C-alpha positions in Angstrom: -22.6 13.8 -26.9 -24.2 11.6 -24.3 -20.8 10.0 -23.7 -19.6 13.3 -22.2 -21.9 12.8 -19.2 -21.4 9.1 -18.6 -21.3 8.4 -14.9 -17.9 7.5 -13.5 -16.4 7.7 -17.0 -14.4 10.2 -19.0 -14.2 8.7 -22.5 -13.3 12.0 -24.2 -10.5 13.1 -21.8 -8.0 14.4 -22.8 -9.7 15.9 -25.9 -9.4 19.4 -27.2 -12.8 19.1 -28.9 -14.7 18.7 -25.7 -15.4 22.4 -25.3 -16.5 22.8 -28.9 -18.8 19.7 -28.6 -20.4 21.2 -25.6 -20.9 24.5 -27.4 -22.5 22.6 -30.3 -24.8 20.8 -27.9 -26.0 24.2 -26.5 -26.7 25.5 -30.0 -28.6 22.3 -30.8 -30.7 22.9 -27.7 -31.5 26.4 -28.9 -32.6 25.0 -32.3 -34.8 22.4 -30.7 -36.4 25.1 -28.7 -37.2 27.1 -31.8 -38.5 23.9 -33.5 -40.7 23.2 -30.6 -42.2 26.7 -30.9 -43.0 26.0 -34.5 -44.6 22.7 -33.6 -46.7 24.4 -31.0 -47.7 27.1 -33.6 -46.2 29.9 -31.6 -44.8 31.2 -34.9 -47.5 31.7 -37.6 -46.2 30.3 -40.9 -48.0 32.0 -43.7 -47.3 32.7 -47.2 -45.9 36.3 -46.5 -43.0 35.2 -44.2 -39.5 35.2 -45.8 -36.1 35.1 -44.0 -32.5 34.2 -44.5 -30.1 32.6 -42.0 -26.3 33.0 -42.1 -23.6 31.1 -40.0 -19.8 30.7 -40.0 -17.8 27.7 -38.7 -15.3 29.9 -36.8 -15.5 33.6 -35.9 -11.6 33.7 -35.6 -9.8 33.3 -38.9 -6.0 33.5 -39.6 -4.5 35.0 -42.7 -4.2 32.3 -45.3 -7.0 30.3 -43.9 -10.6 30.2 -45.3 -13.9 31.7 -44.1 -16.3 28.7 -44.0 -20.0 29.4 -43.7 -23.6 28.7 -44.9 -27.2 29.3 -44.3 -30.9 28.8 -45.3 -33.3 30.8 -47.4 -37.1 30.7 -46.6 -39.4 32.5 -49.0 -43.2 32.7 -48.9 -43.7 29.8 -46.6 -41.2 27.4 -48.1 -37.4 26.8 -48.3 -36.3 28.2 -51.6 -34.1 25.9 -53.9 -32.0 27.4 -56.6 -32.2 30.9 -55.2 -29.3 33.4 -55.5 -27.6 34.6 -52.3 -25.0 37.3 -51.9 -22.7 37.3 -48.9 -21.1 40.7 -48.1 -18.2 41.6 -45.8 -18.2 45.1 -44.4 -20.7 46.2 -47.2 -18.7 44.7 -50.0 -19.6 41.6 -51.9 -17.6 38.7 -50.6 -19.1 35.8 -52.6 -22.3 34.8 -54.5 -23.8 31.4 -54.0 -27.1 29.5 -54.9 -29.3 27.6 -52.5 -29.6 23.8 -53.0 -32.0 21.2 -51.6 -34.0 22.5 -48.6 -33.0 26.1 -49.2 -29.5 25.4 -47.9 -26.4 27.2 -49.2 -22.7 27.0 -48.2 -19.5 28.8 -49.1 -15.7 28.8 -48.5 -13.7 31.9 -49.1 -9.8 31.8 -48.8 -8.4 34.8 -46.9 -5.5 36.4 -48.8 -2.2 36.9 -47.0 -2.7 40.6 -47.0 -2.1 42.9 -44.0 -5.2 44.9 -44.9 -7.5 42.0 -44.1 -6.4 41.9 -40.4 -8.9 43.0 -37.8 -12.6 42.7 -37.2 -15.2 42.3 -40.0 -19.0 41.8 -40.4 -20.6 39.3 -42.7 -24.2 39.6 -44.0 -26.2 37.5 -46.4 -28.9 38.9 -48.8 -31.6 37.4 -51.0 -34.4 38.7 -53.1 -38.0 38.0 -52.1 -41.4 38.9 -53.5 -41.7 41.7 -51.1 -38.1 43.0 -51.5 -34.6 42.1 -50.4 -34.2 40.2 -47.2 -31.0 40.2 -45.1 -29.7 37.9 -42.4 -28.5 38.9 -39.0 -24.9 40.2 -39.2 -22.1 37.8 -38.1 -18.9 39.3 -36.7 -15.5 37.7 -37.4 -11.9 38.6 -36.7 -9.0 37.9 -39.0 -5.5 37.8 -37.4 -1.9 36.6 -37.9 -1.0 33.0 -37.2 0.4 32.9 -33.7 3.9 31.5 -33.3 5.9 30.1 -30.3 9.6 30.5 -29.9 11.2 28.5 -27.1 14.7 28.5 -25.7 16.1 25.8 -23.4 19.5 24.8 -21.9 20.5 21.3 -20.9 22.3 22.8 -17.8 22.0 26.0 -16.0 24.9 25.5 -13.5 28.3 24.4 -14.9 31.9 24.5 -14.0 34.8 25.9 -16.1 35.4 22.5 -17.8 31.7 21.6 -18.3 29.8 22.3 -21.5 26.3 23.7 -21.9 24.0 23.4 -25.0 21.2 25.9 -25.7 18.4 25.0 -28.2 15.8 27.3 -29.9 12.6 26.1 -31.6 10.0 28.0 -33.7 6.5 26.6 -34.2 3.1 27.8 -35.3 -0.2 27.7 -33.5 -0.8 24.0 -34.5 2.7 23.0 -33.3 4.2 22.6 -36.8 7.8 23.6 -37.2 8.6 26.8 -39.1 11.8 26.3 -41.1 13.9 28.9 -42.9 12.8 31.9 -40.8 15.2 34.5 -39.5 15.3 35.0 -35.7 17.5 36.9 -33.3 19.6 35.4 -30.4 20.8 37.6 -27.4 23.6 36.4 -25.1 24.5 39.0 -22.4 23.4 41.8 -24.7 25.3 40.5 -27.7 22.6 40.0 -30.5 23.1 37.8 -33.5 20.8 36.5 -36.1 20.1 32.9 -37.0 17.8 31.0 -39.5 15.8 28.0 -38.4 16.6 24.6 -39.8 14.2 22.1 -41.4 12.9 21.3 -37.9 12.4 24.9 -37.1 15.3 25.0 -34.6 18.8 26.1 -33.9 21.4 25.3 -31.2 24.6 26.7 -29.6 27.2 25.1 -27.3 29.9 26.6 -25.0 32.2 25.5 -22.2 32.1 27.3 -18.9 35.6 28.7 -19.6 34.4 30.1 -22.9 31.5 31.9 -21.2 33.5 33.0 -18.2 32.6 33.0 -14.5 29.4 34.5 -13.4 25.7 34.5 -14.6 24.9 34.6 -18.3 21.5 35.4 -19.8 20.3 34.1 -23.2 17.0 34.8 -25.1 15.6 34.6 -28.6 13.0 36.5 -30.7 11.1 36.3 -33.9 10.1 39.5 -35.6 7.2 37.9 -37.5 6.6 37.5 -41.2 3.1 37.5 -42.9 1.0 35.5 -42.1 2.9 34.7 -38.9 2.9 36.8 -35.8 6.1 37.7 -33.8 7.1 35.9 -30.7 9.8 36.1 -28.0 11.3 33.3 -25.9 11.8 33.4 -22.2 15.3 34.2 -20.6 17.6 31.3 -19.8 20.2 32.0 -17.0 23.5 30.0 -17.0 25.7 30.1 -14.0 29.4 29.4 -14.3 31.4 28.8 -11.1 33.6 26.4 -9.2 31.8 23.6 -7.4 32.2 23.6 -3.6 31.1 21.1 -0.9 30.7 21.2 2.8 30.7 18.2 5.2 29.4 18.5 8.7 29.9 16.2 11.7 28.6 16.5 15.3 30.4 14.8 18.2 27.0 14.0 19.7 23.5 14.6 18.4 21.9 14.2 21.9 22.9 16.6 24.6 21.6 18.3 27.7 20.2 21.8 27.9 23.1 24.1 28.8 25.8 21.9 27.1 27.6 22.9 23.9 27.1 21.8 20.4 30.5 20.6 19.4 31.5 19.5 16.0 33.7 20.0 12.9 33.4 20.3 9.1 35.3 20.7 6.0 35.1 22.9 2.9 36.5 21.8 -0.4 36.2 22.7 -4.1 36.0 20.3 -7.0 35.1 17.6 -4.5 38.7 17.3 -3.1 40.6 20.6 -3.1 40.8 22.2 0.4 39.7 25.8 0.7 41.7 27.5 3.4 41.0 30.8 5.1 37.3 30.8 4.2 34.4 31.9 6.4 31.6 29.4 7.0 28.3 30.6 8.5 26.6 28.5 11.2 22.8 28.6 11.8 20.5 26.8 14.2 17.0 26.6 13.0 17.8 29.4 10.4 19.0 31.7 13.2 22.6 32.8 12.8 25.0 31.6 15.5 28.6 32.3 14.5 31.3 32.1 11.9 33.9 29.4 11.6 37.2 29.8 9.7 38.7 27.0 7.7 42.3 25.9 8.2 45.0 24.9 5.7 43.2 21.6 5.0 39.8 23.2 4.7 38.5 21.9 8.1 36.8 24.0 10.7 35.6 23.4 14.3 32.9 25.0 16.3 31.3 25.0 19.8 27.8 26.6 20.2 26.1 27.0 23.6 22.5 25.7 24.0 21.7 28.0 26.9 19.1 30.0 24.9 17.6 27.0 23.1 14.6 24.9 23.9 14.2 21.2 24.4 13.5 19.1 21.4 14.8 18.6 17.9 16.9 21.3 16.1 18.8 21.6 12.8 22.3 22.9 12.5 23.2 24.3 9.1 26.7 25.3 7.8 26.7 27.5 4.6 29.3 29.1 2.4 27.7 32.5 2.3 30.7 34.8 2.2 32.3 33.9 -1.1 33.5 35.4 -4.4 31.3 34.9 -7.6 33.6 32.2 -8.9 32.7 29.9 -6.0 29.5 28.0 -5.9 27.2 28.2 -2.9 27.0 25.0 -0.8 25.6 24.0 2.6 25.3 21.0 4.9 22.8 20.2 7.7 22.9 18.0 10.8 20.1 17.4 13.3 20.4 17.2 17.1 18.1 16.8 20.1 18.3 18.8 23.4 17.2 16.8 26.4 16.6 17.8 30.0 16.6 16.1 33.4 14.5 17.1 36.4 16.2 16.6 39.8 14.2 16.0 43.0 15.0 15.1 46.6 14.8 11.5 47.8 12.5 9.6 47.6 12.7 10.3 43.9 10.7 9.1 40.9 12.8 7.2 38.4 14.0 9.4 35.5 13.1 8.2 32.0 14.4 10.1 28.9 11.7 12.4 27.6 9.8 12.5 31.0 10.2 15.7 32.9 7.8 15.1 35.8 7.7 15.2 39.6 5.3 13.7 42.1 2.8 16.5 41.4 2.8 15.5 37.7 1.8 11.8 38.2 -1.2 12.2 35.8 1.3 13.1 33.1 2.5 9.5 33.2 -1.0 8.2 32.1 -2.2 11.1 29.9 0.9 13.0 28.9 2.9 13.1 25.7 4.8 9.9 26.5 2.0 8.1 28.3 2.1 5.2 25.9 5.3 4.0 27.8 3.3 3.7 31.0 0.4 1.9 29.4 2.9 -0.4 27.6 4.5 -1.3 30.9 1.1 -1.9 32.5 0.0 -4.2 29.7 3.2 -6.2 29.8 2.9 -6.6 33.6 -0.7 -7.9 33.3 0.4 -10.3 30.6 3.1 -11.7 32.8 0.7 -12.1 35.7 -1.9 -13.9 33.6 0.7 -16.2 32.1 2.0 -17.1 35.5 -1.5 -17.9 36.7 -2.0 -20.1 33.6 1.2 -22.0 34.2 0.4 -22.5 37.9 -3.1 -23.8 37.0 -1.7 -26.2 34.5 0.9 -27.5 37.0 -1.8 -28.1 39.5 -3.7 -30.1 37.0 -0.7 -32.3 36.4 -0.2 -33.1 40.1 -2.1 -36.2 41.1 -4.9 -35.7 43.7 -4.7 -37.4 47.0 -5.5 -41.1 46.5 -4.6 -40.9 42.8 -2.0 -42.9 40.9 1.6 -41.8 41.0 3.2 -40.6 37.7 4.5 -43.4 35.5 2.4 -46.2 37.1 -0.9 -47.8 36.2 -4.0 -46.7 38.0 -5.6 -49.9 39.5 -9.3 -50.2 39.6 -10.8 -48.8 42.8 -8.4 -45.9 43.5 -10.2 -43.3 41.3 -13.1 -45.5 40.2 -15.0 -44.9 43.4 -15.0 -41.2 42.8 -15.9 -41.6 39.1 -18.5 -44.2 39.9 -20.5 -41.7 42.0 -20.4 -39.1 39.2 -22.9 -38.8 36.5 -21.8 -38.8 32.8 -20.7 -35.3 31.7 -23.0 -33.4 29.3 -21.8 -31.6 26.2 -22.1 -27.8 26.3 -25.6 -26.6 25.2 -24.1 -24.0 22.9 -22.9 -26.8 20.5 -25.4 -26.6 17.6 -25.5 -30.2 16.5 -25.4 -33.8 17.8 -22.3 -34.5 15.7 -20.3 -31.7 17.4 -21.4 -32.9 20.8 -20.2 -36.5 20.0 -16.8 -35.0 18.9 -16.7 -33.0 22.1 -17.3 -36.1 24.3 -14.5 -38.0 22.4 -12.0 -35.2 22.7 -12.8 -34.7 26.4 -12.3 -38.5 26.9 -8.9 -38.5 25.1 -7.7 -35.5 27.1 -8.8 -37.3 30.4 -7.0 -40.5 29.5 -3.8 -38.6 28.6 -3.8 -36.4 31.7 -5.3 -38.5 34.5 -4.6 -42.1 33.3 -1.2 -41.3 31.9 -1.9 -43.1 28.7 0.6 -42.1 26.0 -1.9 -41.3 23.2 0.1 -39.5 20.5 -1.2 -36.8 18.2 -0.3 -38.8 15.0 -2.4 -41.8 16.1 -5.7 -42.5 14.3 -8.9 -43.1 16.3 -8.7 -46.9 15.5 -5.1 -47.0 16.7 -6.3 -45.4 20.0 -9.0 -48.0 20.2 -6.6 -50.9 19.8 -4.3 -49.3 22.4 -7.1 -49.0 24.9 -8.3 -52.6 24.3 -4.7 -53.9 24.7 -4.6 -52.1 28.1 -7.7 -53.9 29.3 -10.4 -51.2 28.7 -13.9 -52.6 27.9 -14.1 -53.6 24.3 -17.7 -52.7 23.8 -17.4 -49.2 25.2 -14.1 -48.6 23.3 -15.6 -49.8 20.0 -18.8 -47.9 20.5 -17.0 -44.6 21.3 -14.7 -45.0 18.3 -17.5 -45.8 15.8 -19.7 -42.9 17.0 -16.7 -40.5 16.7 -16.0 -41.7 13.2 -19.6 -41.2 12.1 -19.7 -37.7 13.6 -16.4 -36.4 12.4 -15.5 -38.3 9.2 -18.9 -39.1 7.6 -21.8 -37.1 6.4 -24.2 -39.0 8.8 -26.4 -36.8 11.0 -26.5 -38.2 14.5 -29.3 -37.9 17.1 -29.4 -36.9 20.7 -29.7 -40.6 21.5 -26.3 -41.0 19.9 -25.0 -38.2 22.1 -26.3 -39.9 25.3 -24.8 -43.2 24.1 -21.4 -41.5 23.4 -21.4 -39.8 26.8 -22.1 -43.1 28.6 -19.3 -44.9 26.7 -16.8 -42.1 27.4 -17.8 -42.1 31.1 -17.4 -45.8 31.3 -13.9 -45.6 29.8 -12.9 -42.9 32.3 -14.3 -44.8 35.2 -13.1 -48.4 34.9 -9.3 -47.7 34.3 -7.1 -50.2 32.4 -5.8 -52.6 35.0 -6.8 -56.3 35.2 -6.5 -58.7 38.0 -3.8 -61.3 37.6 -4.6 -64.4 35.6 -7.5 -63.0 33.6 -5.3 -63.0 30.5 -6.8 -59.9 28.8 -3.6 -58.0 28.5 -2.1 -59.9 25.7 1.1 -58.4 24.3 1.5 -58.3 20.5 4.6 -57.6 18.5 5.2 -56.8 14.8 5.4 -53.9 12.5 3.7 -50.8 13.8 0.5 -50.0 12.1 0.3 -53.4 10.5 -1.9 -56.4 11.3 -1.2 -57.7 14.9 0.2 -61.2 15.0 -0.4 -63.5 17.9 2.9 -65.1 18.9 3.5 -68.7 19.7 4.0 -67.7 23.3 1.2 -65.7 24.8 1.7 -63.5 27.9 -0.8 -62.7 30.6 0.0 -59.2 32.0 0.2 -58.9 35.8 0.3 -55.5 37.8 3.6 -53.7 37.1 5.6 -50.9 38.7 8.1 -48.2 37.8 11.2 -47.9 40.0 13.2 -44.7 40.8 15.5 -45.3 37.8 12.7 -45.0 35.3 12.6 -48.8 34.6 9.3 -50.4 34.0 9.0 -53.8 35.8 6.3 -56.1 34.3 5.4 -59.4 35.7 4.0 -61.7 33.0 3.0 -65.3 32.9 4.6 -67.1 30.0 2.3 -69.8 28.5 4.1 -72.4 26.4 3.0 -75.7 25.0 3.5 -77.3 28.3 1.1 -78.9 30.8 -1.0 -76.5 32.9 0.7 -75.3 36.0 4.2 -75.4 34.5 4.2 -71.8 33.4 6.8 -69.6 35.2 6.5 -66.0 36.3 9.4 -63.8 35.3 10.3 -60.2 36.2 11.6 -58.3 33.1 13.0 -54.7 33.0 12.2 -52.6 30.0 13.4 -49.0 29.4 10.4 -47.1 28.1 12.7 -44.8 26.0 14.1 -47.7 24.0 11.4 -47.5 21.3 11.0 -44.2 19.5 7.4 -43.2 19.1 5.9 -46.0 21.2 3.6 -45.5 24.2 5.5 -44.6 27.3 3.3 -44.0 30.3 0.5 -46.4 29.4 2.8 -49.4 30.1 2.1 -50.9 26.6 5.1 -51.2 24.3 5.0 -52.6 20.8 7.8 -53.3 18.3 10.7 -55.7 17.9 10.5 -57.7 21.1 9.9 -54.9 23.6 7.2 -55.5 26.1 
């Protein structure tokens, strides 16, 4: 019972017993109330009190079923065991029973299949006590016939002459059980015949449309009733027999101006292909009759409908086969169309846009009218174009070297930009960064971006931080500053170490030094050693070492590098050569940083 009221749960649904269980719960509540009164001594129990209680399981009983009931006998302050009880119905003895343990008695009385038992009755229980006969409160019951249900159904209700329809009847009792071998009546268009239900309580019939004939046919069934079953009647099933027709509809244009004509054509056929000449087709616009159209020899029809009295917007044209003989089946077809309008004005004029019917006095309509979203869409697109153009222009300005800076594709010698950077203090990481690790990463990223953009060093995205460090050292950048910045970045980004503000200051100083000094070396210092070998592998020092001298890029995109070749010869015998190298010869190598590795390319 508690399960019926579980929150967010319906464990007993669907269940036909739910209503009965709820009634039982209410009765139990009443009993508990009486018991509570007894506990609280509201009812005095003394030796003179005697009573009898009678109940029945169901107050509605069918012929052939049983009356099930029971009760209690309380005599002189105690429940009487082994005491005789008489149960009467309408004043006549129905059954005699004897109480058992706790003064309880029960009985079951089968109702005979007799028409005289039908109707309302009253049951009363009697018992003898020391102070006389005691009687229970009367209980009213009703005995009735067992209800039946007779259904009639058809697999089709609309058929053609060559199609077949099947009608099925079924007779069942109140519990849904089939009733076999019962005689029923079947009525088809007033012609009544009898039939007997089969083992499944049913019967069926079948006809073609030609056997039934054109028109509407009505069928029904009835059961007169036999004790203990009540009579029942099915509903009426209508079957329409006619010839199938079909209409197709085509508009020459589904968008037209107000005042123009709706022009189109259609076709009326039967049996999906046979033309139907000389037939009237009704034309409606929004369910309002417009005109008739007559079909030709091939079943086609044409029409032209004025739109003078119509309004702007969407409309529906419907063609229907209304005027027809009963043998023809109704059919219809629909097509939608839109009526547009244009507002003319003197020059200067506002551009006309479909769906916008405005003049200069209706400018607010552009921003708050039915189609205002077009205006706002154009405004947003315009703003997006302007913002994008400004971003591109700003980016191009950043790419242009400042006055006194190094030209694109050449190295930036010390002194051209170093003087400006030398006067600047090291940049500070943004205060909103929460940790020292993130500030160190910011300094490193900012340094890499500066070296790419301002120094023109070809640092690629797929290079590791140690490859970047080796590149910078090979270009002549300070080894200590490069190593210090790389180690701090590795600790901040790749390890779980927690850096301090002192590490942030040290990172900022190293990054500032790498930005400031540039990568060029005076001739003869020999710190621009060129290495060749497999990319990403261990660098090998060749037998011939080269000291890099200042280089240049000509107007053909060729990189000219002057280098001093040291051989195993006496000092002073080294020669200076001018070599031309195409930066694009090595795929993936550094282009603008003037450092090229791989297979003999300088």
